[in-house]
N, C-alpha and C positions, 0 to 999 in steps of 0.2 A: 350401397349400401345406410338404408335408410335419409334416404334423398342427401346423401354427403354428410350428414351424422356424425357417422361412423367410414371409416375406410379401416381397406383392408391389400397392399397389394402384394397378394398372395403368398406370400411368403408364416401364415401362424401367426401374427405381427397385426393387431389391431389397434385404433386411435379412435377416443372417442372429444370429435370438437364441441359438438355441443350438448345440452343440455339431452338428454335419453331419459326415458318414460317405458319402465313395460307397465301394461297397460293391466288388471286382476283377469284374470281365466287364460292370462299367455304366460309361457316358462319358456326361460333364458335358460340353457345349457351350454356351460364351458367343457367340453366334450378335449381330446387330448390335440384334433392336430388345431387346441388355440394356447401358442407357444407366452404371448405375453399381453395387458391391453395398456396400455399409453391414453391418460382422462391429458386433453387441454386445461389452461387453470377455470379459475370458478366454476368446471363443471359441475352439475346436478345428476347425478345419478339414479332416479326414483322409480324402488320398486312396488310394482302391488300389485303384481300379480307370484312367479314364486322365480327366481334362482336354483339350482342340481349344480354343483361342481361337485364331483366326488371317480370315486375310480379312475383316478388320474392317474399318466407311471409319471411325471413327474411333475417337480409343483409354477403351478402361474402366476405371472408378477402381475400383481396389478399400480402401475403406481404413478405418482402424478407426473404428467411433462415435463414441466422447465421448474426440478429442485429448487432452484435457486430464488426462484421469487415465496416465498410463505406462509402472505397473505395472500395467495389468492388460488389455495391448493384447493380438490376438489372436496365435495362431500357424495358417500352414496349412503340413503333416507333408505329406510323399509314401513312404507306404511301399510298398514291394513293388509301387508306379504301374508303370503300361507306357499306351507313346509316347505322351507326355502332350507335347502342342503349346501352349508360351501366349506371344504376341507382337500389340504393339501392345496393352500391360498396364499402367496405375500403381497401385504397389503400395505404399501410404503409412499413417504409425500403425497398424506393428503390431511383431508383437516378433522374429520371426522367421520365413524362410522355413526346414523341414528337409529334407534328399532322401534318405534312405534305402532301400539295395539297388532303386530306382529307374530307369526310363528317361523322363528333360523334360531340355525344349527350349525357354529363354528367349531371346526374341529382341526385339529394336526393344521394351523391356520399358524403364518406369525405377524407381527404388525411394529409394526419399524417410523418414523419418524415423523408423524403425526402432531398435529400443533393444537389439538382440543384436546381434549380426556379423548382417547380411540373406539370406544363403545360405548352410547347413553341408550340408555331403556325408559321407555316410561308403558308403564300400562298392559307388559307382555314379561311370559317369562324366557330368553333367549336361553339359549344351553350356551355353554361355553367349557371346548374341555381339552386338554393336552396339545394348546396355545403358549406361544410364548413373544410377549409383549418384551417388547424394552426398545428403551434409549428415545422416548417418547417427552416430546414439553411440557405433558401433563398428565392425571391416572389413567390407567388402561380403562377402570372401566368404573362407568358415573350417570348417576341416576337423580335427581332433584325429589324432597324429602316428600313432597303434596301428591306423587306418585304412585299407583301399586303398582308393585311389580315382585314374582318369586323367581331368579335366572338360576339359574346351576350352572357353579366356575365347577370345576372340577381337574385335578390333575396340569393345572397352565404354568407357569414358568415368570418373574416378572423379576424383569433385571436392566438397573439402570431409566426409572421412566421421572414425571412431575421433573424437567431437568427445569421447564424454565418459572415457577417457584420455589422460592430457595427457604417460606417461611412453610411451606408442606413434608412431612415429616412421613407422613404414607405413599406408602407405593400407587393403592385403591383407595378412592375417596371415594367416599358415601354416608352421612351419616347415621346411618342406623351399623354399618356397616364395617369392618376393618380389616382388610384377607393383609395387612404385614403380623398379628400375629394369626396363628397357624386356628384355625377353626374346624372342626372334624366333623358337627350335626348342624342341625336347620334353627338357624336364629328365628323370636316368635312371630315373624308371615313368613315363615315358609322356604329364607335364599337361604341354598343350600349349598355348601362348601366345600371341598377334602381332596385334598392332599394336592397342596398349592405350597409355590415356596417360591416364595420375597425377598426379595438381596435389592442391595441397592450399589 
């Protein structure tokens, strides 16, 4: 598989050993035979095309291979990706997920044991719904103040995040958006939040 970058011992459990790019125009489909994906230290998975994971019978686990070394966890990046749908996945032991100028939807996913803000979005409008963020070292959803974006964040649960910074009181950190308090309507720049539950 991929000249050794990805291996599969015919068990449905894949290992990504080196940086991997899904190029523009290509689609990666994660269907039922795929049970887990282990990612080696410091690997970057870059999606420039499309990734689809939906209509699964069980939860797919994407995990850092060496979870005892938090300084070298893997990163997932969407760069100008199109129409990516990720449903019923567990992401764990990762650095972060970066979404830059991409169309991405996370539905019914779980995120735990991230070292940096779990989802960083830039110049795009990701959809994050019915997901569970818990036991992460930093914020669940984050973007810089000088980028544009109007994410839809609805019906998620946030629990026990921002473990690595006792000075941060909010569970979701963004300068103009604080989901620590209930939000039921769009803010001035059309970010939309509804039905989220944030507890410490």
